[in-house]
Every structure is written in C-alpha cells, then in structure tokens.
N, C-alpha and C positions, 0 to 999 in steps of 0.2 A: 452361580448353576443356571444354566440355560433352562427357560423354560419355553419350552417350543406352541407354535400356533395351533390351535384345533380348527380349522375350517373345512366343515365337509364339502363337497363338489361333485359336482357330473358336468362331463362333457359330451355334447351330443353333435352332430353332424347333417344338416339339412342339404340335399341335394335337388337340383332344380334342373329343369331342361327350358333352354331360349325356345319360346315357343314362335319368335320372329325374328329377323335378325336385329339386333339393337346396338349402341355403342356406350362404353362405362366410362365412367375417368379412371384417373390414372390408378385411384386406391379407392377400394366402393366402400369402405367401413360405415364411413359419414352418410352415405346415401341409404345404406341398411338400415343404419340407426333411425334416420329421419322417417324411412317408410314403415319402420316397425312401429315407431311410437305413434304413429298415424292411423296405421290400422288399430293398433292395440285402444287406443283411444275412441275411434269409430265403433269395435267391437264391445267397449263396455258402458258407453256412454249413453246413462238413461234419465238425465235433467238440464233442462235449459240455463243452469248456471253457465255464467260468462267464462268462469276460469274454475279451476279445479280447490283453489284453497277455500273459496267460497261455497261450494260442495255439502251436503249434509253428510253424504256419504266417503268425504275427505279421507279420511283414518280407514277405510273398511275399504274400499277400493282397492282392483287390480292395477287399473293404471297410475295413479301415483305411487303405490308401492313397488312397483318396477322402475318407471321410468321417471319419477319425480322424488321419490324415496325419503319423507319429511321423517324427521326424528320423533319418537316417541316421547311425547311429552313425560311420560310416567319417570321415566327413566334420567334422573336427577342428573348426573354426569355428564348426558349426553345434550343434555339441553341447550348449549351453548353453540352447538352446532346448527345453523340455518338447512342443512341438507346433508345426508348420510349417502355413505357410495352404494349406486345401485347395486343388486346384487345379482347382476351378470353382466358379460361383457361380448361382443358380436367379434369374430374372425374370418372376413371373407378370404376366398382364394385370390391369387392374383392375376385371374382372367380382367382384362381391362381391352378398352381400344375397340375395336369389330370385334363382335360376336355374332356370329352365326347363326342360324334357326338349326333347335337339334343339339348344339352344345351342352354339356352339364356344366353348370357350374355347384360349388359346394358353399355355405357358409358353417362356420363352427359357433355353436353357442355354449359360454359354460355359464351354469348358474351354481349362486354360492348357498351356502346354507340354508334357510327358511326359504329362498326364491324357488328352489326346486318344488314347490309344490303349486308351482304358477306354469310348471312347463306345459299342459294344453294348451294353455291360453297362450303361449309364447309360441308355440308350433301353429295356430290356428292363424294368431297374426301374422306371422312370417308368412305363411301360405297364401293370406291373404293379398301382402305387400307385395308379392310376387305376380299375384294375379293382376294387380295393379300396375304393374308395370317399372323399370327401374331404370336409371340413367334417364340422358338428356331426351332419347323416342319414347320412352315410358314402356320400353320392349316388355311383354307378358312373360315370365316365367314359370313354368308349371311344376309343381311339387311332386318326385318321384320318390322321396322316403326318407325317414329320420333314421340315423344307427346313435350310436353311444358307447364310449369308450369303452372297452372290459380290458383292461392292462393295455396290452398292445395292441391288439384285435377291436376294429370296432363291429359291434352286435347290433342289426336292425331291430330298430322295436317299434317300427311304425310305417304303415303305406297308406296312402290317401284311402278313406272309406273302410281303413280297418281299425281294430286295438291299438290302444298304446299300453304295450308293456315294458317300462322304465326299469331300471335295475335303481337301488338306492346309493344315492350320492354316498362316497368313503373320502377318509381323508386322507391322503397321498401321504406315503410312507417315505420319510426323510434318511436316503442313503447313509452309510458315514460317511463324515466331512473329509473330502480328499485333502492330500497335500497341496494341493494346486491346481487351480481349474480356470478355464476361458469361458466369459460370459461373452455371447454372441448377439448384439441387437439386431433383431430382425424387420422391426419396424421402429418408425421416430420416437425417440425418446425424449420427452419434454420437462425437465424439471427447473423448479425456479427456485433462485437463491437471494435473499435480498433485494426480493421485487424485480428481478433481473431473470432470463432464461439462461441456463448454464449452459455454454458453449465448450465446444472440445477443449480448449487453451484451460478453463477454469474446473473443468469434471475433475472433482475428486470422489473417491468411494462414499465418504458418506452422506453426498448429495444424493446417491442411488440408493445406499440403506434407509436414510431417514423418510422418503419416500416411502418405500416397503413398509417398514415399520409401522407408518402413521397410516396406509392402505389396507393393511392387514388385521391392525387392530380393531381399525374403524368397520369393517368388516363383520370379523367374530365378534365386534358390541352390539351392532345392530341387527346381523342376520344369522345369528347362533344365540344357543343358551350357553357358553363358554367363552365369555370376553376373556380376551388376553388379560393375564397379569404377570406383569412380569417390569424388572428396572428399567424403566424408558430412558433416563437421565443416563444413567450407566453405560446401558448400548451405544446411547447418541454419541457420549463421551468419547467408549472406547472405538467407536466406528473413524471419527477425525485422526486418530494415531496410525489407521489401516493404508499401506502404499501399495500403490498398482506396480507389481511387476511387470505391465507394458499397457499401455493403449494407442490404440489405431483407430481414433475416431473422428467421423467429419461429419458437417452439419447437411442434412439432405430438406431442403426446401419442399413444403407440399401446402397446398391454397385449395381449402374445400367452401362451396357455397352455400352460406347459412342463408336457409329460405325464413327463419325467425327474424332473422336482423336485416333479410335481403342486403346482402354483403357480402364479399369474399372475405374469408378467414384465414390467415396464416398459421397453418398446423406442423410448422417443419421441427426438426429435431436429431437427435444425434444417431448414427447408426455405426456398426463398425465391432469390434472387438477392444475386451478388456480382460487383462491377467492379474489373478491374483493365488497368494504362495503364503504359507509360515502358516503353523502353530494357531497365530490370533485370529485366524477364519470362526473357530469353532461357535463361538457365541450366535454368528451372523449369518451362519450354515443354515438353519431351517427355514426362515426369510427369503434369503437367496433361492433353495431349494423350491419352495412352496410359490416365489415369484413368477417362476414360468408360467404360472397358471391366473395369478391374478394381473398380470402385467404393471406396470410400475408409473408414475407420472399422469401428467394431464393426456386428456385422450384415450385413455384404457378401456372405456366402456366400448369405444368404436375399434377396439384393437392395436392401438398404439402403445408402444412400453412394452412389446413383447418380446423376449431374449429366450435364448436356449443355453443351458450350461453343458460343457463339455468338461467330464473332469478328467 
C-alpha cells in the first residue's frame, strides 16, 4: 500500500518594478537567493558572534531556520544529517539581460510546512533585497505587491504599507494516476549517482525518484508534524524496474558566481522531457505529483530541478 506524503505548502508571488535600467544574469535564481540571505541575516542579526553556530540564539533564530536549517538534536533519527533541506525555494521569472526601468519582474516563493510561519520575514527580506539591488549593476527593484496561489488563481494578500492576509497552507490534492504521462524538465535537473552527475546517457527513472523520495521525506521530517513513514527500500527497488517510454534530454550548462567561494560554480543539468506509462506507476505517482512544487536534485532552493507533468 502506498502511503502518500503529507506536506502542507503555499505558493507566493512577489512582483517588483525596476526602478532603473539594470542587467541581469541568464538565470537569476542564485542572485535572488544570495540577496535574500544577506537581507534576512541583516534583518535578524542581534549579536556580534562571527558565525551563526556560535550564537546563543542559533536554535531559535529565523535566519538559520530558513537559510541554514540545522537539524533538531532532539530528533534522534535525524541527528545523522548535518543540515536539513530548507523549507523554501525561489523561482524567478525568465527576465534576464538588459531590463529597462519600469519593467515588472516576479519571484515565486514556495514555503513548506512550518516554514510558512516565517512569511512576514521572507517578504520583508526580499523587499529589502530588491531595494539594495540585483545583478551586476545593483539596480534597485521596488516591491509592488504579493499574491498567493489559490487553486488556479493568484489572490493579492499584501501591498507595501498594508496588512498581510495570507491563506493557510494546503496539501496538494493528488489526482488519479494516469496511464501515461510526460514529465517536462523546465530548469536544469542535477542528480548525483555514484559520486557522478547523471548525464542524459546515464539517466534512469530511479535516479529521479530516489532524489524525490529523499527530498520529500526530509521536508516532512524536519518541517511538518507528519514525517513520512513508508517502505523506502521497497519503493527504491521498484523504481529500478521502471522503464521510460521515451527520453529527450540534453545537458544545459549554467555557471553562477559564488560570492562565498569567490569563484564561478558550474550548475548545469538536464532539461527536456521523459515519458512514463503503465500500471506500475501507481506507487510513485504521489511523489511525482508533489515534486512539481518541491523540485528535485541539487540547487532546488534556487529554482533548479523544476518540472511540470502533462498527463
């Protein structure tokens, strides 16, 4: 019997207007994540400690909870992990290159489980990040408003200077498993197997599913009151037997600059589509469906590993 994961989540969309002309990199997920982290840390920084881990407020501070996410030492089975998956991810729009003053840009934020309690800080930090500027030119961005996904619609929940009225997070409803589906990779999917990145020639279904199973199970364990309990070994073995009906994948290279490492970091991955069909999809379907909001693979927090299912 398949036990579906229970992961409450909410999706928010922040709209900004470019205050001046600016130039943005080809993919701004990394830039937004870095700007968000710096603004959030500045917002809550109250001591002179050189690092978060040495701060007496480390276990109760919003910054490490969102941006470093230390495991709770009281949860024995999670103590082996040095870090938990972050309870958020960012999805910038595809606006890049030269952006003229007055143009509108959007950034979607997904918050998972208990991460939703930090929504006011997330909005305020991203607001400040926009004011401080993004991209090589550090062009300022003015927050216009925040909307929240309500089914297929986007409902306004906040405007600068006004109240914040979010809807409660919900658990995505999983539809019946289709007989066949196409999974379209929208941003680079970076998967590791045997200490190597999975290329288009090596890709198999179990590479994707194992990444999803691990990510979703850890999100529920660290950020909800309903940790996933299922037959992990059995699902993993069964995933090795699933064949793709088709695979049209290619490697898309992307390089980002890491200010922390002061160097360029390769973040390329797979894009394209894969096809799946057959009755043996049923055990994996809840994870595949939910993965559209959690993403998969390395760099999910900055919007990588994003996909859409066409059934």
